[in-house]
C-alpha positions as CSV (number, residue, x, y, z in Angstrom):
1,X,26.0,-31.1,49.4
2,X,25.2,-28.6,52.1
3,X,22.6,-25.7,51.8
4,X,25.3,-23.1,52.1
5,X,27.2,-24.5,49.0
6,X,24.2,-25.2,46.9
7,X,22.8,-21.5,47.5
8,X,26.5,-20.2,46.5
9,X,26.3,-22.3,43.5
10,X,23.0,-21.1,42.5
11,X,23.9,-17.1,42.8
12,X,27.3,-17.9,40.9
13,X,25.2,-19.6,37.9
14,X,22.4,-16.7,38.3
15,X,25.2,-14.2,38.0
16,X,26.9,-15.9,35.0
17,X,23.5,-15.9,33.1
18,X,22.9,-12.2,33.8
19,X,26.3,-11.2,32.6
20,X,25.6,-13.3,29.5
21,X,22.2,-11.5,29.2
22,X,24.0,-8.2,29.4
23,X,26.7,-8.9,27.0
24,X,24.2,-10.2,24.4
25,X,22.1,-7.3,24.6
26,X,25.2,-4.8,24.5
27,X,26.1,-6.6,21.3
28,X,22.6,-6.4,19.8
29,X,22.5,-2.6,20.5
30,X,26.1,-2.1,18.9
31,X,24.8,-4.1,15.6
32,X,21.7,-2.3,15.0
33,X,22.7,1.0,16.2
34,X,22.9,3.7,13.2
35,X,26.3,4.9,14.2
36,X,27.9,7.9,16.3
37,X,28.3,11.3,15.2
38,X,30.5,11.9,12.2
39,X,31.8,8.3,12.3
40,X,33.0,7.1,8.8
41,X,32.6,3.4,7.6
42,X,34.3,1.8,4.5
43,X,32.8,-0.8,1.9
44,X,29.3,0.4,1.9
45,X,27.2,2.5,-0.6
46,X,30.1,2.1,-3.1
47,X,32.5,3.8,-0.7
48,X,32.7,5.7,2.7
49,X,29.9,7.1,4.2
50,X,29.3,9.4,7.1
51,X,26.8,9.0,9.9
52,X,25.6,12.2,11.4
53,X,24.5,13.1,15.2
54,X,20.7,12.5,14.2
55,X,21.7,8.8,12.9
56,X,21.4,9.9,9.1
57,X,24.0,8.5,6.8
58,X,25.1,10.6,3.9
59,X,27.6,9.3,0.7
60,X,29.7,11.8,-1.0
61,X,28.2,12.1,-4.7
62,X,31.7,10.1,-6.4
63,X,31.0,7.3,-3.9
64,X,27.6,6.3,-4.3
65,X,26.1,2.8,-5.4
66,X,23.3,2.5,-8.2
67,X,19.9,1.7,-6.1
68,X,18.2,-1.3,-7.5
69,X,14.8,-1.3,-9.5
70,X,11.8,-1.5,-7.3
71,X,8.8,-2.4,-9.4
72,X,5.3,-3.9,-9.0
73,X,1.7,-3.4,-7.5
74,X,1.1,-0.5,-5.2
75,X,-1.3,-0.4,-2.3
76,X,-4.2,1.0,-4.5
77,X,-4.0,-1.2,-7.0
78,X,-1.7,0.3,-9.7
79,X,2.0,-0.1,-10.9
80,X,5.2,1.6,-10.1
81,X,8.7,1.3,-11.4
82,X,11.1,3.6,-9.7
83,X,13.8,3.5,-12.6
84,X,11.2,5.7,-14.6
85,X,11.9,8.3,-11.6
86,X,15.6,9.2,-12.7
87,X,16.0,12.7,-13.2
88,X,14.1,13.3,-9.6
89,X,15.4,13.2,-5.9
90,X,13.5,10.3,-5.0
91,X,12.6,9.6,-1.1
92,X,11.8,5.8,-0.3
93,X,10.3,5.1,2.7
94,X,9.7,1.6,4.3
95,X,6.8,1.1,6.6
96,X,4.0,-0.7,8.1
97,X,0.6,0.1,9.2
98,X,1.6,-1.8,12.5
99,X,4.5,0.0,13.3
100,X,4.0,2.6,15.9
101,X,7.4,4.6,14.7
102,X,5.9,4.5,11.4
103,X,2.8,6.1,12.3
104,X,5.0,8.8,14.4
105,X,6.7,9.7,11.2
106,X,3.8,9.8,8.8
107,X,2.8,13.3,9.3
108,X,6.1,14.6,8.4
109,X,6.2,12.6,5.0
110,X,2.6,13.7,4.4
111,X,3.4,17.2,5.0
112,X,6.7,17.6,3.3
113,X,5.7,15.5,0.0
114,X,2.6,17.8,-0.1
115,X,4.9,21.1,0.0
116,X,7.8,20.1,-2.0
117,X,4.9,18.8,-4.7
118,X,3.0,22.1,-4.7
119,X,6.5,24.1,-5.0
120,X,7.3,22.1,-8.1
121,X,10.5,20.4,-6.9
122,X,12.2,17.7,-8.5
123,X,11.4,15.1,-6.0
124,X,9.3,12.1,-5.9
125,X,8.1,10.0,-2.6
126,X,7.6,6.2,-2.6
127,X,6.4,4.4,0.1
128,X,7.4,0.5,0.5
129,X,4.5,-0.7,2.8
130,X,6.1,-4.3,4.4
131,X,4.6,-7.1,6.5
132,X,1.1,-5.7,6.2
133,X,-1.0,-9.0,5.4
134,X,-3.3,-7.0,3.3
135,X,-3.7,-3.7,1.2
136,X,-6.8,-2.8,3.3
137,X,-4.7,-2.0,6.5
138,X,-2.1,-0.4,4.4
139,X,-4.7,1.8,2.6
140,X,-6.5,2.8,5.7
141,X,-3.0,3.8,7.1
142,X,-2.6,6.2,3.9
143,X,-6.1,7.7,4.3
144,X,-5.7,8.7,7.9
145,X,-2.4,10.1,7.7
146,X,-3.1,12.0,4.3
147,X,-0.4,10.1,2.4
148,X,-1.2,11.2,-1.2
149,X,2.3,9.4,-2.9
150,X,2.3,5.5,-4.0
151,X,3.7,2.9,-1.9
152,X,4.8,-0.4,-3.3
153,X,3.1,-3.4,-1.6
154,X,5.6,-5.7,-0.5
155,X,4.4,-7.8,2.4
156,X,7.2,-10.2,2.2
157,X,10.1,-7.7,2.0
158,X,11.2,-9.0,-1.2
159,X,11.8,-5.6,-2.7
160,X,13.8,-4.7,0.5
161,X,16.3,-7.6,-0.6
162,X,17.1,-6.2,-4.1
163,X,19.2,-3.7,-2.3
164,X,22.8,-5.0,-2.8
165,X,24.9,-6.0,0.1
166,X,27.5,-3.4,1.3
167,X,25.1,-0.6,0.3
168,X,23.1,1.9,2.5
169,X,20.1,-0.4,2.0
170,X,16.8,-0.2,4.2
171,X,17.5,-2.6,6.9
172,X,14.7,-1.8,9.8
173,X,11.2,-0.5,9.7
174,X,10.8,2.0,9.4
175,X,13.8,3.1,7.1
176,X,14.3,6.0,4.7
177,X,16.6,6.0,1.6
178,X,16.9,9.1,-0.6
179,X,18.4,8.9,-4.0
180,X,19.7,11.5,-6.1
181,X,18.8,12.5,-9.3
182,X,20.9,9.7,-11.1
183,X,19.3,6.9,-9.0
184,X,22.0,6.6,-6.6
185,X,21.5,6.1,-3.0
186,X,23.0,9.1,-1.3
187,X,21.3,9.1,2.6
188,X,19.9,6.8,4.7
189,X,18.2,6.5,8.1
190,X,17.0,3.3,10.1
191,X,14.7,5.2,12.7
192,X,11.5,7.5,12.4
193,X,12.3,11.1,11.3
194,X,10.9,14.3,11.9
195,X,10.3,17.2,9.4
196,X,13.9,18.7,9.9
197,X,15.6,15.3,9.5
198,X,13.5,14.6,6.3
199,X,14.4,17.8,4.8
200,X,18.1,17.8,5.8
201,X,18.0,14.6,3.5
202,X,16.5,15.9,0.8
203,X,17.4,19.6,0.3
204,X,21.3,18.8,-0.5
205,X,20.2,16.6,-3.3
206,X,18.1,19.2,-5.0
207,X,20.6,21.5,-4.6
208,X,23.1,19.1,-6.7
209,X,23.9,20.2,-10.1
C-alpha cells in the first residue's frame, strides 16, 4: 500500500471516529436536557407537564402523581417518614457533599427554608443525601452551609428509585422535587437552583386551595 493511500485511510477513519463521538455527545445532551421553554410532554407525572425556560417542570393540579413514601434514617441519626408531612408543601432536595452544584445551591436552600419557617408557612424541607460514604461528610456539609432541616441518608440511591417510572422523578444530582399539600409531585428541576427559582417552585403551591 502506498504511503498516500495509507494516510488517506487513517484520515478517513479518524474523521468517522470524530463524527461518531459528536453524534454520541449530542444524543447524550438531548437525553439529559431538562427541556426547552414551554415544551409539553405526555405520560409523565400522571399526565402532561410543562418545562419552563429555567428547566423547571410543573404539573397541573389534576394531573399529578402520588409521591412515594420516603422513610428511614437521617444524617443526624434520627428517623423520618415523608408521609407524615401531608398537608404541607414538601421540598425534596437530592444532594451529595462531593457535588459542586450541590454546594452552589446549598446557601439558597438554607436561606429560603429558614425564611419560610420563620414566617410560619406550611412548607417542609427534606434533603436526600446520596453517594456519600459516611454520614460524617454529610453532616459536615450541613453544618458548613447552615442546613437545619433533616436529610434522609441514602448512600445507595434506593429511596430515589422508589419514584415510579414516568413521573417527575429526581434522576440527577442535584435534583429538587416539590410535592403539593396532598403529597403529589407538582414540580421538578434536574439542576442547581438559585433563590428565585426555588421560590418559584414553592410559592404557587402554597397559594393553592
